[in-house]
C-alpha positions in Angstrom: 82.9 78.7 91.2 85.2 76.6 88.3 85.9 72.9 89.1 89.8 72.3 90.6 91.3 69.5 89.1 93.4 67.0 91.6 96.4 68.4 89.8 95.8 72.3 90.6 95.3 70.9 94.0 98.8 69.2 94.4 100.6 72.3 92.4 98.8 75.3 95.4 99.8 72.5 98.2 103.2 72.3 96.6 104.1 75.9 96.3 102.7 76.1 99.5 105.0 74.1 101.1 107.8 75.8 99.1 106.9 79.1 100.0 106.7 78.1 103.3 109.5 76.5 103.9 111.4 79.7 102.3 109.7 81.9 104.7 110.6 79.9 107.5 114.4 79.4 106.6 114.5 83.1 105.9 113.1 83.7 109.3 115.8 81.6 110.8 118.4 83.1 108.7 117.3 86.6 110.1 117.6 85.1 113.7 120.6 84.0 113.1 122.0 87.2 111.5 120.4 89.2 114.5 121.7 87.4 117.7 125.0 85.9 116.5 126.4 87.9 113.5 125.9 91.3 113.5 127.2 93.9 115.7 125.0 95.0 118.5 124.4 98.6 119.7 122.8 100.0 122.4 118.8 100.0 122.5 118.9 96.6 121.5 119.4 97.2 117.6 122.4 96.0 115.5 124.5 98.0 113.0 123.0 98.2 109.4 125.2 96.6 106.9 124.6 95.1 103.4 124.5 91.7 104.4 121.9 92.5 107.1 119.6 94.5 104.2 120.1 91.7 101.8 118.6 89.5 104.5 115.7 91.6 105.3 115.0 92.1 101.5 115.1 88.1 101.5 112.6 87.7 104.3 110.3 90.4 102.9 110.3 88.4 99.7 109.9 85.1 101.3 107.0 86.6 103.3 104.9 87.8 99.8 105.5 84.6 98.2 104.1 82.5 101.2 101.2 85.1 101.3 100.7 85.1 97.5 100.8 81.2 97.7 98.6 80.6 100.6 96.1 83.2 99.2 96.0 80.9 96.1 95.9 77.8 98.0 92.8 79.0 100.2 91.0 80.3 96.6 91.9 76.6 95.6 89.8 75.0 98.4 86.9 77.8 97.7 88.1 80.0 100.7 88.7 83.4 100.6 91.9 83.9 99.8 92.8 87.6 100.5 92.1 87.1 104.1 95.0 84.5 104.5 97.4 86.6 102.4 96.6 89.5 104.3 97.2 88.1 107.9 100.3 86.5 106.8 101.5 89.8 105.8 99.6 91.7 108.7 101.3 89.5 111.6 104.6 90.4 111.7 103.7 94.2 112.4 100.6 93.4 114.9 103.1 91.4 116.8 105.4 94.3 117.3 102.4 95.5 120.1 103.6 95.7 123.4 101.2 92.7 124.2 104.0 90.0 125.8 101.9 86.6 125.3 99.7 88.1 122.7 102.2 89.5 120.2 104.0 86.4 120.5 100.9 84.1 119.6 100.0 86.4 116.9 103.9 86.4 115.2 103.4 82.9 115.1 100.2 82.3 113.6 101.0 82.7 110.2 103.0 79.3 110.7 99.4 77.9 111.4 98.1 78.8 108.0 100.2 76.5 106.1 99.2 73.6 108.3 95.6 74.9 108.4 95.5 75.3 104.5 98.1 71.9 103.8 95.5 69.8 105.7 92.2 71.0 103.6 94.3 70.8 100.6 95.3 67.0 100.9 91.5 66.4 101.9 90.8 67.9 98.6 93.6 65.9 96.8 92.4 62.7 98.4 88.7 63.6 97.6 89.5 64.5 94.2 91.5 61.3 93.5 88.8 59.2 94.8 86.3 60.7 92.4 88.7 60.5 89.7 89.3 56.4 90.5 85.4 55.8 90.6 84.4 57.8 87.5 87.0 56.1 85.5 85.8 52.7 86.5 82.4 53.0 85.4 
C-alpha cells in the first residue's frame, strides 16, 4: 500500500465533510419540500412537480458524492472503501423495509459513517503530523 501524506489525508477529510454537509442539506431540503411545501395527495404521496424532481435529483447527486468521498476517505486510511460507499447508497433503499425501529436505524446509519471516518482521518493526520515533526527535527 502506498504511503499517504498528511496533505492527502486532510484533503480526504475536507472532501468527506463537504460532501456530508451537502448530503445532509439536500436531505433536509427534501424533508422540508415533502412535508411543508409540496401538495399532498391520497396515499401519503405528493404531487410530482419540476421542483420536486430537481430536489430529488439533487439528493441523489449529493448521496453519490458523499458515497464516493467516504470510499476515498476509507481507502486513504487503509480500509475497504467500496464497503462504505455501497452502504451509503444502499441504506436509503433498505430503510424502506417495513420494520419500524430497524428501518429508522438503517436510514440514519450513513450519517454515522462521516463521524467514524472523520475520527479515523483525524487520528491519521495527527499521527502523520507527529511523524513529520520528528523526522524534520532529526
